[in-house]
C-alpha positions in Angstrom: -44.0 11.2 38.2 -46.6 10.5 35.6 -43.9 11.8 32.5 -40.6 9.0 32.2 -39.2 8.9 29.4 -36.7 6.0 28.7 -33.4 6.3 26.0 -32.0 3.3 25.2 -28.8 4.0 22.8 -26.8 0.9 20.8 -23.3 1.3 19.2 -23.5 -0.2 16.4 -20.3 0.7 14.7 -19.8 3.0 11.5 -16.8 4.6 9.4 -14.1 6.2 11.3 -13.9 9.9 10.3 -10.4 9.8 9.1 -10.2 8.5 5.6 -7.2 9.5 4.6 -3.1 9.3 5.8 -0.4 11.0 3.2 2.8 11.1 4.2 6.5 11.2 2.6 9.1 9.2 3.5 12.7 9.5 2.2 14.3 7.4 -0.4 15.8 4.7 2.3 14.9 1.5 3.5 14.8 2.1 7.2 11.5 4.9 6.0 9.6 1.5 5.1 9.3 0.5 8.8 8.0 3.7 9.9 5.7 3.4 7.0 3.8 0.2 8.5 4.2 1.4 11.6 1.5 4.5 10.6 -0.5 2.3 8.0 -0.9 -0.1 11.4 -2.3 2.1 13.2 -4.3 3.9 10.6 -5.3 0.6 10.2 -7.2 -0.2 13.9 -8.5 3.3 13.5 -9.9 1.7 9.6 -11.2 -2.1 11.8 -9.2 -3.5 8.4 -9.0 -7.1 9.2 -5.4 -8.6 9.5 -5.1 -10.3 5.6 -5.9 -6.9 4.4 -3.5 -5.0 6.8 -1.2 -7.5 5.3 -1.8 -7.2 1.8 -1.5 -3.4 1.8 1.8 -3.8 3.4 3.6 -6.4 1.5 2.4 -4.5 -1.6 3.9 -0.9 -0.2 7.0 -3.0 1.1 8.0 -4.6 -2.2 7.2 -1.3 -4.3 9.1 0.8 -2.1 11.9 -1.6 -1.7 12.4 -1.8 -5.3 11.6 1.9 -6.0 14.6 2.8 -3.9 17.5 -0.1 -3.9 17.1 0.1 -8.1 15.3 4.3 -8.9 17.8 6.2 -7.8 21.7 7.3 -7.8 23.3 5.9 -4.6 23.6 9.0 -1.9 20.7 11.0 -3.7 18.5 12.2 -1.2 14.4 12.0 -2.2 10.8 12.1 -1.6 8.3 9.4 -2.1 4.8 10.2 -1.4 2.5 7.7 -0.1 -1.6 8.5 0.1 -4.0 6.2 1.8 -7.8 6.6 1.2 -10.6 4.9 2.5 -14.0 5.0 0.5 -16.8 2.7 1.6 -14.8 -0.8 1.3 -12.5 -0.1 -0.9 -9.1 0.8 0.0 -6.7 2.9 -2.2 -2.9 3.6 -1.9 -1.1 5.5 -4.1 2.9 6.0 -4.6 4.7 8.6 -6.6 8.4 9.6 -6.9 10.3 11.0 -9.1 12.6 8.0 -9.4 14.1 6.9 -13.3 11.0 5.9 -15.1 9.8 1.9 -14.4 6.5 0.4 -14.9 6.1 -2.4 -13.0 3.5 -4.0 -14.7 5.1 -3.8 -17.8 9.2 -3.9 -17.2 8.8 -6.3 -14.6 10.1 -9.7 -15.6 7.3 -12.4 -14.7 8.5 -15.2 -11.7 9.3 -19.0 -13.1 6.8 -20.3 -11.1 6.9 -23.5 -12.8 10.6 -24.5 -12.2 12.7 -26.4 -9.7 13.5 -24.4 -6.8 16.9 -24.8 -7.6 16.3 -23.6 -11.4 14.4 -20.6 -10.3 16.6 -16.7 -10.1 17.0 -14.6 -7.3 14.1 -11.5 -7.1 11.4 -11.3 -9.3 8.3 -12.3 -7.1 8.0 -9.3 -5.6 5.3 -7.5 -8.8 4.1 -10.8 -8.4 2.7 -10.7 -5.0 1.6 -7.3 -5.7 -0.8 -8.1 -8.1 -2.0 -11.2 -5.9 -2.4 -9.4 -2.8 -4.3 -6.0 -4.6 -7.9 -6.1 -6.6 -6.2 -3.9 -9.5 -2.9 -2.2 -9.8 -2.2 0.8 -12.0 1.0 2.8 -13.4 1.4 5.8 -15.4 4.2 8.1 -15.9 2.6 11.4 -14.8 4.6 14.9 -15.1 7.9 12.7 -14.5 7.3 10.6 -11.8 6.3 7.1 -11.0 2.9 7.1 -10.4 1.4 3.4 -8.7 -2.0 3.0 -7.8 -2.8 -0.3 -5.4 -6.6 -1.0 -4.9 -7.9 -3.4 -2.7 -11.4 -4.5 -1.4 -12.0 -5.0 1.8 -13.3 -7.9 4.1 -14.7 -5.3 6.9 
């Protein structure tokens, strides 16, 4: 009765054990919702802010829609690789595909933001949104594959 110990623990959060996700999807637009569901599940584990999740999903959707819609011959079934890594407060997404060579940072036309809506051509805002919502975007053609890196500093 003279030796009493009291132990109190307080959980202050911490980083999740899972710090990466690697997926392969078919070059089919119906795969994008599956990817968004996977990313959404991981975002809960990583405790991503809603605005960061929105930015990531928008960038992935835009890039994948362009790749799937314009990068392959009709009916050609191929795989696209998506890798997400979390390091500290920085999220990196890497998309790799064997579609036609296309550097979205140089070859995508710049949107006409100052023109009236009626005078703007359809399209052209996707890459603008990717650049706006991500902190850094890199492109390289490596071993016959397009590689796009998206970097987002998170607002935890």
